[in-house]
C-alpha positions in Angstrom: -18.3 -20.5 5.8 -18.8 -22.6 2.7 -16.1 -22.7 0.1 -16.9 -22.4 -3.6 -14.9 -22.3 -6.8 -15.8 -18.7 -7.4 -12.9 -16.4 -6.4 -15.1 -13.6 -5.2 -17.1 -15.8 -2.8 -14.2 -18.1 -1.8 -13.7 -17.9 2.0 -10.3 -18.0 3.8 -9.1 -21.3 5.1 -11.9 -22.2 7.5 -9.7 -23.5 10.2 -7.8 -20.2 10.3 -10.8 -17.9 9.8 -12.5 -19.3 12.9 -9.5 -18.5 15.1 -9.8 -15.7 17.6 -6.7 -14.0 16.2 -7.5 -14.4 12.6 -6.9 -10.8 11.8 -3.2 -11.2 12.5 -3.0 -13.7 9.6 -4.5 -10.9 7.4 -2.0 -8.4 8.8 0.9 -10.7 8.1 -0.3 -11.2 4.5 -0.6 -7.4 4.0 2.9 -6.9 5.5 4.3 -9.1 2.7 3.0 -6.6 0.1 4.3 -3.6 2.2 7.7 -5.2 2.5 8.0 -6.1 -1.2 7.0 -2.6 -2.4 9.4 -0.8 0.1 12.2 -3.2 -0.8 11.8 -2.4 -4.5 11.6 1.3 -3.9 14.8 1.4 -1.9 16.8 -0.9 -4.1 16.2 0.4 -7.6 18.3 3.6 -7.3 21.4 1.6 -6.6 21.0 0.0 -10.0 20.7 3.2 -12.1 24.4 3.6 -12.8 24.6 -0.1 -13.9 21.5 0.3 -16.1 22.9 3.5 -17.7 26.0 1.6 -18.6 24.1 -1.5 -19.8 21.9 0.5 -22.2 24.4 3.2 -23.1 22.3 6.1 -22.1 22.8 9.1 -19.8 21.7 9.4 -16.2 19.0 11.9 -17.2 17.5 9.2 -19.4 17.9 6.3 -16.9 16.1 8.4 -14.2 12.9 7.7 -16.0 13.0 4.2 -14.7 12.2 5.7 -11.3 10.0 8.5 -12.6 7.6 6.4 -14.7 7.0 4.2 -11.7 6.2 7.1 -9.4 4.0 8.8 -12.0 2.0 5.7 -12.6 1.7 4.9 -8.9 0.6 8.4 -8.0 -2.1 8.6 -10.7 -3.7 5.2 -10.0 -3.7 4.7 -6.3 -6.9 6.7 -5.7 -8.9 5.2 -8.6 -7.9 1.7 -7.5 -9.0 2.6 -4.0 -12.5 3.5 -5.3 -12.6 0.3 -7.5 -11.8 -1.8 -4.4 -14.6 -0.1 -2.5 -17.0 -1.1 -5.4 -15.8 -4.6 -6.3 -13.7 -5.9 -3.4 -10.4 -5.4 -1.8 -9.4 -9.1 -1.7 -9.6 -9.5 -5.4 -7.6 -6.3 -6.1 -4.9 -7.1 -3.5 -4.4 -10.6 -4.8 -4.3 -9.3 -8.4 -1.8 -6.7 -7.3 0.6 -9.3 -6.1 0.3 -11.2 -9.4 0.8 -8.1 -11.6 3.8 -7.0 -9.5 5.6 -10.4 -9.7 4.9 -10.9 -13.5 6.1 -7.3 -14.3 9.2 -7.9 -12.1 10.0 -10.9 -14.3 9.7 -8.8 -17.4 11.8 -6.1 -15.9 14.6 -8.6 -15.3 14.2 -10.0 -18.8 14.1 -6.6 -20.6 16.3 -6.5 -23.7 16.0 -2.7 -24.1 15.3 0.4 -22.0 11.9 0.8 -23.7 10.8 -2.6 -22.6 12.1 -2.0 -19.1 10.2 1.3 -18.9 6.9 -0.4 -20.0 7.5 -3.2 -17.5 8.1 -0.6 -14.7 4.7 1.0 -15.6 3.0 -2.4 -15.0 5.0 -2.9 -11.9 3.7 0.4 -10.6 0.1 -0.7 -11.5 0.6 -3.7 -9.3 2.0 -1.6 -6.5 -0.9 0.8 -6.8 -3.3 -2.2 -6.3 -1.5 -3.1 -3.2 -1.1 0.3 -1.7 -4.7 1.3 -2.3 -5.8 -1.6 -0.2 -3.2 -2.3 2.5 -4.4 0.0 5.3 -8.1 -0.4 4.4 -7.9 -4.2 4.6 -6.2 -4.0 8.0 -8.7 -1.5 9.3 -11.7 -3.5 8.1 -10.7 -6.8 9.7 -8.9 -5.7 12.9 -10.8 -5.1 16.1 -10.6 -1.5 17.4 -8.4 -2.5 20.4 -5.7 -3.9 18.1 -6.0 -1.6 15.1 -3.1 0.8 16.0 -0.8 -2.1 16.7 -1.7 -3.7 13.4 -1.1 -0.6 11.3 2.1 -0.1 13.2 3.3 -3.6 12.3 2.4 -2.9 8.6 4.4 0.3 8.8 7.2 -1.7 10.4 7.2 -4.1 7.5 7.7 -1.1 5.2 10.6 0.1 7.3 12.3 -3.3 7.2 12.0 -3.3 3.4 13.5 0.2 3.2 16.3 -0.8 5.6 17.2 -4.0 3.8 16.9 -2.6 0.3 20.4 -1.1 0.2 21.9 -4.1 1.9 20.2 -6.7 -0.4 20.7 -4.4 -3.5 24.4 -4.0 -2.8 24.9 -7.8 -2.3 23.0 -8.6 -5.6 24.9 -5.9 -7.5 28.2 -7.3 -6.2 27.3 -10.4 -8.1 27.5 -8.4 -11.3 23.9 -8.5 -12.6 21.3 -5.8 -11.9 18.5 -8.1 -13.2 18.4 -9.9 -9.8 17.1 -6.7 -8.2 13.9 -7.5 -10.0 14.0 -11.3 -9.8 14.1 -11.1 -6.0 10.4 -9.9 -6.1 9.2 -13.1 -7.8 9.4 -15.6 -4.8 8.0 -12.9 -2.5 5.2 -12.1 -5.0 4.3 -15.8 -5.4 4.1 -16.3 -1.6 2.0 -13.1 -1.3 -0.4 -14.2 -4.0 -1.0 -17.6 -2.5 -1.5 -16.2 1.0 -3.8 -13.4 -0.2 -6.0 -16.0 -1.9 -6.1 -18.3 1.1 -6.2 -15.8 4.0 -7.7 -12.5 3.1 -11.3 -12.0 4.2 -14.1 -12.7 1.8 -15.4 -9.7 -0.2 -19.0 -8.7 0.1 -20.9 -7.1 -2.8 -21.4 -3.3 -2.7 -24.7 -2.7 -1.1 -25.5 0.6 -2.9 -25.0 -0.7 -6.5 -22.7 2.3 -7.3 -20.9 2.6 -10.6 -17.4 3.7 -11.4 -16.9 7.4 -12.3 -15.0 7.1 -15.6 -15.0 10.8 -16.4 -13.6 11.5 -12.9 -10.8 9.0 -13.6 -10.0 10.6 -17.0 -9.6 14.0 -15.3 -7.8 12.9 -12.2 -5.2 10.8 -13.8 -3.5 13.5 -15.9 -3.8 16.0 -13.0 -1.9 13.7 -10.6 0.7 12.7 -13.2 1.4 16.4 -14.0 1.6 17.4 -10.3 4.0 14.7 -9.5 6.0 15.4 -12.6 6.4 19.1 -11.7 7.4 18.2 -8.1 10.1 15.8 -9.3 11.4 17.7 -12.3 10.8 21.3 -11.5 14.1 21.9 -9.9 16.1 20.1 -12.6 14.2 21.7 -15.6 13.9 25.1 -14.0 10.7 26.6 -12.6 10.5 29.1 -15.4 10.9 26.6 -18.2 8.0 26.2 -20.7 7.6 22.5 -19.9 7.1 23.1 -16.2 4.8 26.1 -16.9 2.7 24.1 -19.3 2.5 21.2 -17.0 1.3 23.4 -14.1 -1.3 25.0 -16.2 -2.5 21.7 -17.6 -2.6 20.2 -14.1 -4.8 23.1 -12.9 -7.2 22.7 -15.8 -7.5 18.9 -15.2 -7.9 19.3 -11.5 -10.6 21.9 -12.0 -12.5 19.6 -14.4 -12.1 16.8 -11.9 -13.6 18.7 -9.0 -16.5 19.9 -11.1 -17.2 16.3 -12.3 -17.0 14.9 -8.8 -19.5 17.4 -7.4 -21.9 16.4 -10.1 -21.3 12.6 -10.1 -23.6 10.3 -8.2 -20.8 7.9 -7.6 -17.6 10.0 -7.4 -14.0 8.6 -7.2 -13.2 11.1 -4.6 -16.0 11.6 -2.1 -15.6 15.2 -1.0 -17.8 14.5 2.0 -14.6 13.0 3.4 -13.0 16.4 3.5 -15.8 17.8 5.6 -14.4 15.7 8.5 -11.8 17.6 10.4 -10.0 14.4 11.5 -9.6 13.2 8.0 -8.3 16.5 6.7 -5.9 17.3 9.5 -4.6 13.8 9.5 -3.8 13.9 5.8 -2.2 17.3 6.0 0.0 16.3 8.9 0.9 13.1 6.9 1.8 15.2 3.9 4.0 17.6 6.0 5.7 14.7 7.8 6.8 13.0 4.6 7.8 16.4 3.2 10.1 16.8 6.2 11.5 13.3 6.1 12.3 13.2 2.3 13.7 16.7 2.4 16.2 15.6 5.0 16.9 12.3 3.2 17.8 14.3 0.1 20.1 16.8 1.8 21.8 14.5 4.3 23.9 12.4 1.8 25.3 15.6 0.2 26.0 17.1 3.6 27.9 13.9 4.7 29.9 13.8 1.5 30.8 17.5 1.1 31.2 18.6 4.8 31.8 15.4 6.7 33.9 13.8 3.9 32.4 10.4 4.5 32.6 7.5 2.0 29.4 6.4 0.2 29.3 3.2 2.3 29.7 5.1 5.6 27.1 7.7 4.6 24.7 4.9 3.7 25.1 3.2 7.1 24.5 6.5 8.8 21.4 7.2 6.7 20.1 3.8 7.6 19.3 4.9 11.1 16.2 6.6 9.8 14.4 3.5 8.5 15.8 1.4 11.3 14.3 3.9 13.8 10.9 3.7 12.0 11.1 -0.1 11.9 11.7 -0.4 15.7 9.2 2.1 16.9 6.2 1.6 14.6 4.9 -1.5 16.4 5.6 0.2 19.8 3.7 3.3 18.7 0.7 1.2 17.6 0.6 -0.5 21.0 0.7 3.0 22.7 -2.1 4.2 20.6 -4.3 1.2 21.4 -3.6 1.6 25.1 -3.5 5.4 25.6 -5.2 6.8 22.6 -4.0 8.6 19.5 -3.1 12.1 20.8 -0.1 11.0 23.0 1.9 9.1 20.4 1.3 11.5 17.5 2.4 14.5 19.6 5.3 12.7 21.0 6.4 11.4 17.5 6.2 14.8 15.8 8.0 16.4 18.7 10.8 14.0 18.1 10.9 14.9 14.4 11.1 18.6 15.3 13.9 17.9 17.8 15.7 15.9 15.1 15.4 18.8 12.6 16.6 21.2 15.2 19.7 19.2 15.9 20.6 19.0 12.2 20.2 22.8 12.0 22.7 23.2 14.8 25.5 21.4 12.9 28.3 24.0 12.2 31.1 21.8 10.8 32.0 18.3 9.6 33.2 17.2 13.0 29.8 17.1 14.7 29.0 13.4 13.9 27.0 13.2 17.2 24.6 15.9 16.2 24.2 14.3 12.7 23.4 10.8 14.0 21.2 12.1 16.8 19.2 14.2 14.4 18.7 11.4 11.9 17.9 8.9 14.7 15.2 11.2 16.2 13.8 11.7 12.7 13.4 8.0 12.2 12.1 7.4 15.7 9.7 10.3 15.5 8.2 9.1 12.1 7.9 5.6 13.5 6.0 6.8 16.5 3.8 9.4 14.6 2.8 7.5 11.5 0.7 4.4 12.8 -1.6 6.3 15.2 -2.1 9.1 12.6 -3.0 6.6 9.9 -5.3 4.8 12.4 -7.0 8.0 13.3 -7.6 8.9 9.7 -9.0 5.5 8.8 -11.2 5.5 11.9 -13.0 8.7 10.7 -14.5 7.2 7.6 -17.5 4.9 6.8 -16.9 1.3 5.9 -17.8 1.7 2.2 -15.2 4.5 1.8 -12.2 2.7 3.3 -10.6 2.1 0.0 -10.7 5.8 -1.1 -9.6 6.9 2.4 -6.6 4.6 2.4 -5.7 5.6 -1.2 -5.9 9.3 -0.3 -3.6 8.7 2.7 -1.1 7.0 0.3 -1.5 9.9 -2.1 -0.7 12.5 0.6 2.4 10.5 1.5 3.5 10.3 -2.2 3.0 14.0 -2.8 4.8 14.7 0.5 7.8 12.7 -0.8 7.9 14.7 -4.0 7.4 18.0 -2.2 10.2 17.2 0.2 12.7 16.4 -2.5 11.7 19.5 -4.6 11.5 21.9 -1.7 14.7 21.0 0.0 16.7 21.2 -3.2 15.1 24.6 -3.9 15.9 25.8 -0.4 19.5 24.8 -0.6 19.9 26.6 -4.0 18.1 29.7 -2.7 20.4 29.8 0.3 23.6 29.6 -1.9 22.4 32.5 -3.9 21.4 34.9 -1.1 23.9 34.1 1.7 27.2 35.9 1.9 29.9 34.2 -0.2 32.2 33.1 2.6 34.3 30.0 3.3 31.5 28.2 5.1 28.8 29.0 2.5 27.8 25.4 1.8 27.5 24.6 5.5 25.5 27.7 6.1 23.2 26.8 3.2 22.6 23.3 4.7 21.8 24.9 8.1 19.3 27.4 6.7 17.6 24.6 4.7 17.3 22.5 7.9 15.9 25.5 9.7 13.1 25.9 7.1 12.4 22.2 7.2 12.2 22.4 11.0 9.5 25.1 10.7 7.5 22.7 8.4 7.8 20.0 11.2 6.6 22.6 13.7 3.5 23.3 11.5 2.8 19.5 11.5 3.3 19.4 15.3 0.9 22.4 15.8 -1.8 20.5 13.7 -1.4 17.4 15.8 -1.7 19.3 19.0 -4.8 21.2 17.9 -6.5 18.3 16.2 -10.0 17.4 17.3 -10.3 14.8 20.0 -12.1 11.8 18.8 -13.5 8.5 20.0 -13.3 5.4 17.9 -16.3 5.4 15.6 -16.5 1.8 14.7 -15.9 -1.6 16.0 -17.9 -4.7 15.2 -19.7 -3.1 12.3 -16.6 -3.4 10.2 -16.0 -7.0 11.0 -19.7 -7.8 10.1 -19.5 -5.8 6.9 -16.4 -7.4 5.5 -16.0 -10.9 6.9 
């Protein structure tokens, strides 16, 4: 491969690109982005009280630091996936690192809440560039026999970031300055940018000369923003409030216009042909349901531990850490199992563990049953770690090479919507249970149990989908390597 000064045609370091295991260098580079994004997501909530005090605002105001990030990320991940399919994943992934690290610097330097919110928007833009391409880059350059393991390692990097976030965040906050929570991204981002430029496979021009669907983008963006806004603020604002009602109506109008535009467009952002594939659809639905379950439990568990088990915040945080730790340990193992035995075995085993974890949490009757609590949380983390890599691998294996970006972005979108649905649904379930259960001494505990029962039924639905999903053979191998490298 001949190196040139043009970024788009610049090849990876020739001595590395010629190695038999070159794809593992690519996986390592992508893992840096996955780790950085997960670390930032898990560390920011710790800083909200300090930020509210710093800027003299209420907690409802400071929560927008998290909300604007989520809204921006949710609205852009699919359009960026399509842009990557058209113009190159390597360029976008490298740019994503750069945008993320520069915006992190501005977050740390922000003199006001307004500047911080604007910087968070740009930080989410960088994260969307990374998330829209991470799984698709790995899928494109990794041989079929190693793809499950590679995706598992990438998911493991996310789990490590989620696990270390509270630890690193607590240590940095103990130093007395929340700004270091953003500065910590800068050296990671610099390393990621350099490695992405040097190691990611060379982009090839789009063979079909397709154009970007700007009208589809204009309709999709507000639709996704409003959907995520409703999922995150519906419980707080009240489902009958005018703001939530108007948001739902506007989201419906925008989504209807988007679907109509995509059916007419010659080069749609969202290729509806993908949804004719049963593997793609069932994989995304089960991904959505699995993250609904996980984030529902992650919302309720801290309140349960505080109100019924009377644990300190530090102890509750340590107990809750068993979920990302379980994911971190078992995602690489799951990828290996998928490569060796196929997809069906690990996805069914993983979701079965999630169901068992939910069932154990639903069996808790009082604040003395620490064993049931830890066992349930552990099984949730282990099950998600086993389930996620082969499910992602199966989804990505069902699409054509020139739709990998959109497919990977859709997968991330289903996960994001699942997170929002989990938080919203679990809160609504708990409040519903408090209203309709008999007012007895153990009302709160009964409400938690009923909420976990409903969440368990959701996990059972995900398990049923995984059991009944269509058996598939790998659809691609060398054609992806030839197409992208």
